[in-house]
Legacy VTK file of the C-alpha trace (Angstrom):
# vtk DataFile Version 3.0
C-alpha trace
ASCII
DATASET POLYDATA
POINTS 160 float
17.601 34.727 3.880
15.883 31.504 2.849
16.797 29.350 -0.121
13.610 28.032 -1.772
14.129 25.212 -4.282
12.290 22.507 -6.131
13.718 19.370 -4.582
15.511 16.592 -6.384
14.655 13.607 -4.210
17.558 11.618 -5.657
19.789 14.073 -3.771
20.410 12.684 -0.259
20.217 16.110 1.440
16.854 16.834 -0.182
15.505 13.392 0.704
16.653 13.806 4.309
15.093 17.280 4.560
11.791 15.927 3.209
11.642 13.199 5.848
12.808 15.459 8.683
10.219 18.146 7.936
7.327 15.769 7.264
8.098 13.925 10.491
8.136 17.270 12.332
4.670 17.983 10.894
3.377 14.482 11.705
4.311 14.952 15.368
2.396 18.251 15.553
-1.241 18.096 16.662
-2.300 19.245 13.163
-0.380 16.328 11.650
-1.844 13.655 13.909
0.564 13.906 16.846
2.636 10.802 16.048
5.950 10.356 14.252
6.148 8.752 10.832
6.748 5.011 10.852
10.245 3.744 10.120
8.911 2.256 6.879
7.680 5.681 5.724
10.878 7.399 6.814
12.961 4.854 4.886
10.953 4.795 1.643
9.070 8.096 1.243
11.669 9.995 -0.778
12.210 7.088 -3.182
8.478 6.509 -3.615
7.771 10.192 -4.294
10.730 10.331 -6.689
9.083 7.552 -8.768
5.920 9.623 -9.266
6.204 12.064 -12.168
3.240 14.142 -10.938
4.813 14.777 -7.519
6.549 18.108 -6.941
8.389 18.990 -3.738
9.439 22.484 -2.703
11.958 22.845 0.121
13.043 25.891 2.082
16.433 26.029 3.759
17.956 28.462 6.207
21.561 27.840 5.258
21.797 24.061 5.592
18.838 23.804 7.995
15.544 22.497 6.543
12.884 25.102 7.378
9.853 24.364 5.196
8.267 21.956 2.772
5.367 21.790 0.332
4.513 18.488 -1.372
2.265 18.884 -4.414
0.621 16.516 -6.871
-0.577 17.381 -10.330
-4.252 16.671 -10.906
-6.707 17.615 -13.618
-9.707 19.924 -13.714
-12.286 18.333 -15.995
-14.416 21.510 -16.018
-11.464 23.642 -17.160
-9.801 20.803 -19.140
-6.465 21.842 -17.659
-4.059 20.523 -15.054
-4.183 21.725 -11.452
-1.674 21.463 -8.648
-2.795 20.195 -5.238
-0.804 21.219 -2.179
-0.918 17.954 -0.269
1.422 18.725 2.638
2.526 22.150 3.834
5.123 22.297 6.591
6.831 25.257 8.182
9.138 24.118 10.970
7.996 25.506 14.304
11.209 27.548 14.591
10.380 29.436 11.384
6.664 30.111 11.740
5.505 33.704 11.400
8.448 34.703 9.162
6.634 34.633 5.793
8.143 31.312 4.743
4.854 29.866 3.454
4.431 32.850 1.128
7.946 32.351 -0.261
7.403 28.632 -0.839
3.995 29.330 -2.388
5.662 31.632 -4.931
7.807 28.680 -6.043
4.736 26.411 -6.200
2.893 29.006 -8.295
5.863 29.186 -10.668
5.768 25.389 -11.084
1.996 25.511 -11.651
2.390 28.188 -14.320
5.064 26.110 -16.089
2.631 23.156 -16.089
-0.205 25.321 -17.443
-2.325 24.766 -14.338
-5.648 26.548 -13.974
-5.624 26.532 -10.169
-4.030 25.411 -6.929
-6.047 23.272 -4.539
-5.509 22.144 -0.967
-7.221 20.766 2.100
-6.795 22.057 5.626
-8.254 21.110 9.002
-10.930 23.603 10.001
-9.371 23.821 13.478
-5.986 24.897 12.091
-6.768 28.587 12.507
-3.227 29.858 11.964
-2.952 27.994 8.643
-6.414 29.156 7.564
-5.417 32.768 8.095
-2.194 32.257 6.112
-3.974 30.481 3.258
-6.703 33.125 3.027
-4.080 35.885 3.075
-2.438 34.194 0.097
-5.585 33.923 -2.024
-7.054 30.535 -1.059
-10.764 30.208 -0.319
-13.433 27.557 -0.093
-15.531 27.140 -3.207
-18.965 26.258 -4.373
-20.165 25.462 -7.874
-23.803 26.448 -7.498
-25.218 28.996 -5.065
-27.231 27.274 -2.362
-25.502 23.889 -2.675
-22.796 24.727 -0.145
-19.031 24.546 -0.274
-17.060 21.555 -1.463
-15.855 19.189 1.275
-12.930 16.793 1.294
-13.696 13.208 2.375
-11.720 9.998 2.519
-12.316 6.251 2.560
-9.368 4.313 3.941
-8.580 1.117 2.054
-6.326 -0.476 4.682
LINES 1 161
160 0 1 2 3 4 5 6 7 8 9 10 11 12 13 14 15 16 17 18 19 20 21 22 23 24 25 26 27 28 29 30 31 32 33 34 35 36 37 38 39 40 41 42 43 44 45 46 47 48 49 50 51 52 53 54 55 56 57 58 59 60 61 62 63 64 65 66 67 68 69 70 71 72 73 74 75 76 77 78 79 80 81 82 83 84 85 86 87 88 89 90 91 92 93 94 95 96 97 98 99 100 101 102 103 104 105 106 107 108 109 110 111 112 113 114 115 116 117 118 119 120 121 122 123 124 125 126 127 128 129 130 131 132 133 134 135 136 137 138 139 140 141 142 143 144 145 146 147 148 149 150 151 152 153 154 155 156 157 158 159
């Protein structure tokens, strides 16, 4: 049985679980294949804790960190309501295929409903086929605003 909670990043065990799981994800091919830097490991929990729009959901198997979703509140101008973006989704390799994402997503949806959000958003690598299947099975889909203009894409411009 998993324990799914909204993290309090001022709690050392929650902060440690956040870093452990995000580092696990970073070392996976879908996370870039390299560990987090020491600077990120040492400051991430404190930096996220300072941001009032950040929400972190953790899953534990007893005391063992098993899963993580980091979300940020955004705003839909077309709906004039908040939204919640799933920025990082991590299920530790040892727990994949056990329905853990679905359980964590239920907690995220509860948070989104409390915030009055109109939708959840996320980005995913198109080559991450396992994640795509899980996200589609849980109601996520690409979107378009106008037929014929294609689906929305997620781009970035690095500043450093």
